[in-house]
C-alpha positions as CSV (number, residue, x, y, z in Angstrom):
1,M,-139.2,-120.7,-31.7
2,A,-141.7,-118.8,-29.6
3,I,-140.2,-117.1,-26.5
4,S,-142.0,-116.9,-23.2
5,V,-141.7,-114.3,-20.5
6,F,-140.3,-117.2,-18.4
7,D,-137.5,-117.7,-20.9
8,L,-136.3,-114.1,-20.3
9,F,-136.8,-114.1,-16.5
10,K,-135.1,-117.1,-15.0
11,I,-134.0,-117.6,-11.4
12,G,-130.4,-118.5,-11.2
13,I,-127.0,-117.5,-9.7
14,G,-124.3,-115.0,-10.4
15,P,-122.2,-113.7,-11.8
16,S,-123.2,-114.3,-15.4
17,S,-126.2,-115.7,-17.3
18,S,-124.1,-116.6,-20.4
19,H,-120.9,-117.6,-18.6
20,T,-122.3,-119.2,-15.4
21,V,-126.0,-120.1,-15.8
22,G,-125.7,-121.3,-19.4
23,P,-122.6,-123.4,-18.9
24,M,-124.0,-125.0,-15.7
25,R,-127.2,-125.9,-17.6
26,A,-125.1,-127.3,-20.5
27,A,-123.0,-129.5,-18.2
28,A,-126.0,-130.7,-16.3
29,T,-127.7,-131.5,-19.6
30,F,-124.6,-133.5,-20.6
31,A,-124.7,-135.4,-17.3
32,Q,-128.3,-136.2,-17.8
33,A,-127.6,-137.5,-21.4
34,L,-124.9,-139.8,-20.0
35,R,-127.5,-141.2,-17.5
36,A,-130.2,-141.5,-20.1
37,Q,-127.9,-143.5,-22.4
38,G,-126.7,-145.8,-19.6
39,L,-123.1,-144.5,-19.8
40,L,-122.5,-143.2,-16.3
41,G,-120.8,-146.3,-15.0
42,Q,-118.4,-146.5,-18.0
43,V,-117.0,-142.9,-17.8
44,S,-113.5,-142.7,-16.5
45,R,-112.9,-139.1,-17.5
46,V,-114.7,-136.0,-18.7
47,E,-112.9,-133.3,-20.6
48,V,-114.3,-129.8,-20.6
49,R,-113.2,-127.5,-23.4
50,L,-114.1,-123.8,-23.3
51,Y,-113.8,-121.6,-26.3
52,G,-113.9,-117.9,-27.2
53,S,-115.4,-115.6,-24.6
54,L,-116.1,-118.5,-22.2
55,S,-112.3,-119.2,-22.2
56,A,-111.2,-115.5,-22.2
57,T,-113.3,-114.5,-19.1
58,G,-114.3,-117.9,-17.9
59,V,-112.5,-117.9,-14.6
60,G,-113.6,-114.4,-13.7
61,H,-117.2,-115.3,-14.6
62,A,-117.0,-118.7,-12.7
63,T,-117.6,-120.7,-15.9
64,D,-115.2,-123.4,-14.8
65,R,-116.9,-123.7,-11.5
66,A,-120.3,-123.7,-13.2
67,C,-119.2,-126.6,-15.4
68,L,-118.1,-128.6,-12.4
69,L,-121.4,-128.0,-10.6
70,G,-123.4,-128.9,-13.7
71,L,-121.5,-132.2,-14.1
72,M,-122.4,-133.0,-10.5
73,G,-126.1,-132.7,-11.5
74,Q,-126.7,-129.2,-10.1
75,W,-129.0,-126.6,-11.8
76,P,-128.7,-122.9,-11.4
77,D,-132.3,-122.4,-10.3
78,R,-132.0,-125.1,-7.6
79,I,-128.6,-125.0,-6.1
80,D,-128.0,-123.2,-2.8
81,P,-125.4,-120.5,-3.5
82,A,-124.1,-120.9,0.0
83,T,-122.9,-124.4,-0.7
84,I,-120.9,-123.6,-3.9
85,D,-117.6,-122.8,-2.4
86,S,-117.5,-126.0,-0.3
87,R,-118.6,-128.1,-3.2
88,I,-115.9,-126.7,-5.5
89,G,-113.3,-126.8,-2.7
90,Q,-113.9,-130.5,-2.2
91,V,-113.6,-131.3,-5.9
92,M,-110.3,-129.4,-6.1
93,Q,-108.9,-131.0,-2.9
94,E,-110.0,-134.6,-3.7
95,Q,-109.7,-134.4,-7.5
96,C,-113.0,-136.2,-7.6
97,L,-116.7,-135.3,-8.3
98,M,-120.0,-137.2,-8.3
99,L,-121.0,-137.3,-11.9
100,D,-124.8,-136.5,-12.1
101,G,-124.8,-136.6,-8.3
102,S,-124.2,-140.4,-8.1
103,Q,-121.1,-141.7,-10.0
104,P,-117.6,-141.0,-8.6
105,L,-115.3,-139.6,-11.3
106,T,-111.7,-138.5,-11.1
107,F,-111.4,-134.9,-12.2
108,V,-108.0,-133.3,-12.4
109,Y,-108.6,-129.6,-13.0
110,A,-105.3,-128.9,-14.8
111,R,-105.8,-131.8,-17.1
112,D,-109.6,-131.8,-17.7
113,M,-110.6,-128.1,-17.7
114,L,-109.2,-126.6,-20.9
115,L,-109.4,-122.9,-21.7
116,L,-108.7,-122.7,-25.4
117,D,-107.6,-119.6,-27.3
118,E,-109.9,-120.3,-30.3
119,N,-113.4,-119.6,-31.4
120,L,-116.1,-121.9,-32.9
121,P,-118.0,-120.5,-35.8
122,Y,-121.6,-120.3,-34.4
123,H,-121.2,-118.2,-31.3
124,P,-118.3,-116.8,-29.2
125,N,-119.7,-118.6,-26.1
126,A,-118.9,-122.2,-27.0
127,M,-118.0,-125.2,-24.9
128,S,-117.5,-128.9,-25.6
129,L,-117.8,-131.8,-23.1
130,E,-116.5,-135.2,-23.9
131,A,-116.9,-138.4,-21.8
132,L,-114.2,-141.0,-22.2
133,D,-113.7,-144.6,-21.2
134,G,-109.9,-144.7,-21.3
135,Q,-109.1,-143.4,-24.8
136,A,-112.5,-144.2,-26.2
137,S,-115.0,-141.5,-26.6
138,L,-118.4,-142.3,-25.2
139,L,-120.2,-139.1,-25.8
140,C,-119.1,-135.7,-27.0
141,Q,-121.4,-132.6,-27.2
142,T,-120.9,-129.0,-28.1
143,Y,-123.0,-126.3,-26.6
144,Y,-123.4,-122.6,-27.2
145,S,-124.4,-120.3,-24.4
146,V,-126.2,-117.6,-26.4
147,G,-127.1,-115.1,-23.6
148,G,-129.7,-115.0,-20.8
149,G,-129.0,-118.6,-19.8
150,F,-130.2,-119.9,-23.2
151,I,-128.2,-122.8,-24.5
152,V,-128.1,-124.4,-28.0
153,E,-126.7,-127.8,-28.8
154,Q,-124.6,-128.3,-31.9
155,G,-127.1,-130.8,-33.2
156,E,-129.9,-128.2,-33.2
157,I,-127.7,-126.1,-35.5
158,D,-126.6,-128.9,-37.8
159,A,-130.0,-130.5,-38.2
160,P,-132.7,-128.0,-37.1
161,Q,-136.1,-129.6,-36.5
162,A,-139.5,-128.1,-35.8
163,E,-140.4,-128.1,-32.2
164,A,-142.2,-131.3,-31.3
165,N,-144.7,-129.4,-29.2
166,A,-144.7,-126.1,-31.0
167,V,-146.9,-123.4,-29.5
168,T,-149.3,-121.4,-31.6
169,L,-149.6,-117.9,-30.2
170,P,-152.8,-116.0,-30.7
171,Y,-150.9,-112.8,-31.3
172,A,-147.5,-113.8,-32.7
173,F,-145.2,-110.9,-33.6
174,S,-141.5,-110.6,-34.7
175,S,-141.2,-106.8,-34.9
176,G,-142.3,-103.7,-33.0
177,A,-144.4,-102.7,-35.9
178,Q,-146.3,-106.0,-35.8
179,L,-146.8,-105.6,-32.1
180,L,-148.3,-102.1,-32.4
181,A,-150.5,-103.2,-35.3
182,L,-151.9,-106.1,-33.2
183,C,-152.5,-103.9,-30.2
184,K,-154.4,-101.4,-32.4
185,A,-156.4,-104.0,-34.3
186,H,-157.5,-105.9,-31.1
187,Q,-157.7,-102.9,-28.8
188,L,-155.2,-104.5,-26.4
189,S,-152.4,-103.0,-24.3
190,V,-148.9,-104.6,-24.7
191,A,-149.3,-106.4,-21.4
192,Q,-152.8,-107.8,-22.3
193,L,-151.4,-109.1,-25.6
194,M,-148.5,-110.7,-23.9
195,M,-150.8,-112.3,-21.3
196,A,-152.9,-113.8,-24.1
197,N,-149.8,-115.3,-25.7
198,E,-148.5,-116.6,-22.4
199,C,-151.8,-118.4,-21.9
200,A,-150.9,-120.5,-24.9
201,W,-148.4,-122.3,-22.6
202,R,-150.2,-122.2,-19.2
203,P,-153.4,-120.8,-17.5
204,E,-153.4,-117.2,-16.6
205,A,-153.4,-118.0,-12.9
206,E,-150.1,-119.9,-13.4
207,V,-148.6,-117.0,-15.4
208,R,-149.5,-114.6,-12.6
209,E,-148.1,-116.9,-9.9
210,G,-144.9,-117.5,-11.8
211,L,-144.3,-113.8,-12.4
212,L,-145.0,-113.0,-8.7
213,Q,-142.4,-115.7,-7.8
214,I,-139.9,-114.0,-10.1
215,W,-140.7,-110.7,-8.3
216,A,-140.2,-112.3,-4.9
217,A,-136.8,-113.6,-6.0
218,M,-135.9,-110.1,-7.2
219,R,-137.0,-108.6,-3.9
220,E,-135.0,-111.2,-2.0
221,C,-131.9,-110.4,-4.1
222,V,-132.3,-106.7,-3.3
223,D,-132.8,-107.4,0.4
224,N,-129.6,-109.6,0.4
225,G,-127.7,-106.8,-1.3
226,L,-128.9,-104.3,1.2
227,R,-127.8,-106.5,4.1
228,N,-124.4,-108.0,2.9
229,E,-121.2,-106.0,3.2
230,G,-117.5,-106.5,2.6
231,I,-115.3,-107.1,-0.4
232,L,-116.5,-108.7,-3.6
233,P,-114.6,-111.9,-4.6
234,G,-112.2,-112.0,-7.5
235,G,-109.2,-110.0,-6.4
236,L,-110.1,-106.5,-7.5
237,G,-110.9,-105.4,-3.9
238,V,-114.2,-103.9,-4.9
239,K,-116.2,-102.9,-1.9
240,R,-119.9,-103.4,-1.6
241,R,-121.7,-100.0,-1.3
242,A,-125.4,-100.8,-1.2
243,A,-125.7,-101.5,2.6
244,R,-123.9,-98.3,3.5
245,L,-125.9,-96.3,1.0
246,H,-129.1,-97.8,2.3
247,R,-128.3,-96.6,5.9
248,S,-127.6,-93.2,4.5
249,L,-130.8,-92.9,2.7
250,Q,-132.8,-94.1,5.7
251,E,-131.3,-91.4,7.8
252,L,-132.5,-88.8,5.1
253,G,-136.0,-90.2,5.2
254,K,-137.7,-87.0,6.0
255,P,-140.9,-86.0,4.1
256,N,-139.2,-83.0,2.4
257,V,-136.3,-85.1,1.2
258,I,-137.8,-88.5,0.4
259,G,-140.2,-87.0,-2.1
260,S,-137.6,-85.2,-4.1
261,T,-136.6,-86.4,-7.5
262,L,-133.0,-86.5,-6.5
263,S,-133.7,-88.8,-3.6
264,A,-135.9,-91.0,-5.7
265,M,-133.0,-91.5,-8.2
266,E,-130.7,-92.4,-5.3
267,W,-133.1,-95.2,-4.3
268,V,-133.0,-96.4,-7.9
269,N,-129.2,-96.4,-7.8
270,L,-129.4,-98.3,-4.5
271,F,-131.7,-101.1,-5.8
272,A,-129.5,-101.6,-8.9
273,L,-126.3,-101.7,-6.9
274,A,-127.8,-104.2,-4.4
275,V,-128.7,-106.6,-7.2
276,N,-125.5,-106.4,-9.1
277,E,-123.3,-106.7,-6.0
278,E,-125.2,-109.9,-5.1
279,N,-124.6,-111.1,-8.7
280,A,-120.9,-110.3,-8.5
281,A,-120.8,-112.4,-5.3
282,G,-122.4,-115.4,-7.0
283,G,-125.7,-115.0,-5.1
284,R,-129.3,-116.0,-6.1
285,M,-130.8,-113.7,-8.7
286,V,-133.0,-113.4,-11.8
287,T,-131.7,-113.1,-15.3
288,A,-133.4,-109.9,-16.6
289,P,-132.7,-110.7,-19.4
290,T,-129.1,-111.4,-18.4
291,N,-127.1,-111.5,-15.1
292,G,-124.8,-108.7,-16.2
293,A,-127.8,-106.4,-16.6
294,A,-129.9,-108.0,-13.9
295,G,-130.2,-104.9,-11.7
296,I,-132.0,-102.6,-14.1
297,I,-135.5,-104.1,-14.3
298,P,-135.7,-104.8,-10.5
299,A,-134.5,-101.3,-9.7
300,V,-137.1,-99.6,-11.9
301,L,-139.9,-101.9,-10.7
302,H,-138.8,-101.3,-7.0
303,Y,-138.8,-97.6,-7.8
304,Y,-142.4,-97.8,-9.0
305,M,-143.6,-99.9,-6.2
306,K,-141.9,-97.8,-3.5
307,F,-143.0,-94.4,-4.8
308,N,-146.6,-95.3,-5.9
309,P,-148.8,-95.9,-2.9
310,E,-151.4,-97.5,-5.1
311,A,-149.0,-100.1,-6.7
312,C,-150.2,-103.7,-6.5
313,D,-149.4,-107.2,-7.8
314,D,-151.4,-106.5,-11.0
315,D,-148.8,-103.8,-11.8
316,V,-145.9,-106.3,-11.3
317,V,-147.5,-108.7,-13.7
318,A,-148.2,-106.0,-16.3
319,F,-144.7,-104.5,-15.9
320,M,-143.0,-107.8,-16.6
321,L,-145.2,-108.8,-19.5
322,A,-144.6,-105.5,-21.2
323,A,-140.9,-105.7,-20.5
324,A,-140.8,-109.2,-21.9
325,A,-142.4,-108.0,-25.2
326,V,-139.4,-105.8,-25.9
327,G,-137.0,-108.4,-24.7
328,I,-138.4,-110.8,-27.2
329,L,-137.8,-108.3,-30.0
330,C,-134.2,-107.7,-28.9
331,K,-133.4,-111.4,-28.7
332,T,-135.2,-112.3,-31.9
333,N,-133.8,-109.5,-34.1
334,A,-130.4,-108.8,-32.5
335,S,-128.9,-110.4,-29.4
336,I,-128.9,-110.1,-25.6
337,S,-125.4,-111.6,-25.4
338,G,-122.5,-109.3,-24.5
339,A,-120.1,-111.7,-26.2
340,E,-122.0,-111.3,-29.4
341,V,-122.9,-107.6,-29.6
342,G,-121.3,-106.0,-26.6
343,C,-122.9,-104.6,-23.5
344,Q,-125.5,-102.8,-25.6
345,G,-127.1,-106.2,-26.0
346,E,-127.3,-106.7,-22.2
347,V,-127.6,-103.3,-20.5
348,G,-129.2,-101.8,-23.6
349,S,-131.8,-104.4,-23.9
350,A,-132.6,-104.4,-20.1
351,C,-132.8,-100.6,-20.1
352,S,-135.3,-100.8,-23.0
353,M,-137.3,-103.6,-21.3
354,A,-137.5,-101.6,-18.0
355,A,-138.7,-98.5,-19.9
356,A,-141.4,-100.6,-21.6
357,G,-142.5,-102.1,-18.2
358,L,-142.6,-98.7,-16.5
359,A,-144.4,-97.1,-19.4
360,Q,-147.1,-99.8,-19.2
361,V,-147.9,-99.4,-15.6
362,L,-147.9,-95.6,-15.9
363,G,-150.7,-95.8,-18.5
364,A,-148.8,-95.4,-21.7
365,T,-150.4,-96.2,-25.0
366,P,-148.7,-98.9,-27.0
367,P,-147.1,-96.2,-29.3
368,Q,-145.8,-94.3,-26.2
369,L,-144.5,-97.6,-24.8
370,E,-142.6,-98.4,-28.0
371,N,-141.2,-94.8,-28.0
372,A,-140.0,-95.2,-24.4
373,A,-138.3,-98.5,-25.3
374,E,-136.7,-96.9,-28.4
375,I,-135.3,-94.0,-26.5
376,A,-133.8,-96.2,-23.8
377,L,-132.1,-98.6,-26.3
378,E,-131.0,-95.8,-28.7
379,H,-128.9,-94.2,-26.1
380,N,-127.1,-97.4,-25.2
381,L,-126.0,-98.1,-28.8
382,G,-122.3,-98.9,-29.1
383,L,-121.9,-99.8,-25.4
384,T,-118.9,-102.2,-25.1
385,C,-118.5,-105.1,-22.8
386,D,-115.1,-104.7,-21.2
387,P,-115.2,-106.1,-17.7
388,V,-112.0,-105.4,-15.7
389,G,-110.3,-108.7,-14.7
390,G,-113.0,-110.7,-16.5
391,L,-115.3,-110.0,-13.4
392,V,-118.8,-108.7,-13.5
393,Q,-118.0,-105.8,-11.3
394,V,-116.3,-102.9,-13.0
395,P,-118.0,-101.2,-14.8
396,C,-120.9,-103.6,-14.7
397,I,-122.3,-102.7,-11.3
398,E,-122.5,-99.0,-11.7
399,R,-123.6,-99.4,-15.3
400,N,-126.8,-101.0,-14.1
401,A,-127.6,-98.1,-11.9
402,I,-127.0,-95.5,-14.7
403,A,-129.2,-97.5,-17.1
404,A,-132.0,-97.8,-14.5
405,V,-132.2,-94.1,-14.2
406,K,-131.9,-93.7,-18.0
407,A,-135.0,-96.1,-18.4
408,I,-137.1,-93.9,-16.1
409,N,-136.0,-90.7,-18.0
410,A,-136.9,-92.4,-21.3
411,V,-140.4,-93.0,-20.0
412,Q,-140.8,-89.5,-18.8
413,M,-139.9,-88.2,-22.2
414,A,-142.1,-90.6,-24.1
415,L,-145.2,-89.9,-21.9
416,R,-144.9,-86.2,-22.8
417,G,-145.5,-87.1,-26.5
418,D,-148.2,-89.0,-28.4
419,G,-146.0,-91.9,-29.5
420,E,-144.9,-90.3,-32.8
421,H,-141.1,-90.3,-33.2
422,F,-138.4,-90.2,-35.8
423,I,-136.6,-93.6,-35.4
424,S,-138.6,-96.8,-34.7
425,L,-137.7,-99.4,-32.1
426,D,-137.2,-101.9,-34.9
427,R,-134.6,-99.7,-36.5
428,V,-132.7,-99.2,-33.3
429,I,-132.7,-103.0,-32.6
430,R,-131.4,-103.6,-36.1
431,T,-128.7,-100.9,-35.5
432,M,-127.7,-102.7,-32.3
433,R,-127.3,-105.9,-34.3
434,D,-125.2,-104.3,-37.0
435,T,-123.1,-102.3,-34.5
436,G,-122.4,-105.5,-32.7
437,A,-121.3,-107.2,-35.9
438,D,-118.9,-104.3,-36.6
439,M,-117.6,-104.2,-33.0
440,H,-114.1,-105.5,-32.5
441,A,-113.9,-108.7,-30.6
442,N,-111.8,-107.0,-27.9
443,Y,-114.9,-105.1,-26.8
444,K,-117.2,-108.2,-26.6
445,E,-116.7,-109.8,-23.2
446,T,-113.1,-110.9,-23.8
447,S,-111.5,-108.4,-21.3
448,R,-108.9,-107.6,-24.0
449,G,-109.9,-104.0,-24.7
450,G,-111.5,-100.8,-23.2
451,L,-111.6,-100.5,-19.5
452,A,-110.4,-104.0,-19.0
453,V,-106.9,-103.0,-20.2
454,A,-107.0,-99.4,-19.0
455,F,-107.0,-100.5,-15.4
456,V,-103.5,-100.6,-13.9
457,E,-103.0,-101.7,-10.4
458,C,-100.6,-99.4,-8.6
């Protein structure tokens, strides 16, 4: 299946693309299917069964809440995050929800929301929804949330079919080597090649408009993160830091300080912290390519736009297109799911994508861009996903800031060379895949190992 830049960058809500955005989309899709088959009026009960990582960290990642919202016909890119608590509170209090937004349905959380200690074979992020009329099953569907908000239905696995409206890309590629060869043969930058591919779906003007809307959502997320203060939800007592850090940096905004490398890196940290604190609070954000790693690309792009007085919208478009090229390679040849390959698949992929985007707008050749992406990903290999308390807070928030700085450093190193290097991006991506396969399940978004069990509350 061809992957678009808009598959990788999707507007949604926090705290997780695979555990919040994906399950909400799956539940909303299920509700739509009930309506399409004329079954809404017959449903007396819906049972939600969460498996694997969705069960292990589902409450901390708001998977259960996302499922309820999806059953009520809500979608992650449309719902107002400010209404979520009241909607969920009403369901819990009244033990009733409006199925697909129109049909009253009794929903008893303790009975109908099942967190099961078992895995389904296809992917660790699995969920099943069953609509019943008394004891009779009306419809049962199994979905897999495979990272970045992507969902796959069981039927697509059991009987895969060619896409009805398959898109033929002018410059299709499935490896970094193919991407570089196409750029060389047609004298295109990575961003130009990606734009040509995107135009197979929609006109160039729509691509630009869509990417600038994504950028606007990223900016809004940063602005919200710089404004909001207090304690993040979930019980860990983690304090928001972005607003206070922002005030501190503004006070240091003298010419001899703001232009320093150290100060620039503090702004990068700030932007990443702002995004991921908003994510942890369940705010509006953009999967980039996931929610757990959503602060890296916005932080690096904000860094470029803030410190380059000549930066413009064309740079935003080029940055995102080049970043998406690397994201496609990571998703196609490995995974962007922390539950599948650990945090190397989320933060590692986002770091590599951010490096590619920054290299593009700084004038890198395609080989230099590939080198920057390779450096960024290589030094995230083996990164585990071990969120404390099943929350996307510790170490996730700081990890985004560290990776954003790492992406910038990778670009600086790559631009000092001519693109020649020892290990290719393709080999690093394959290594990420193999490392993820070897990684113990405790370190893949289950909160059963690593920092998740090292934390002791005194």
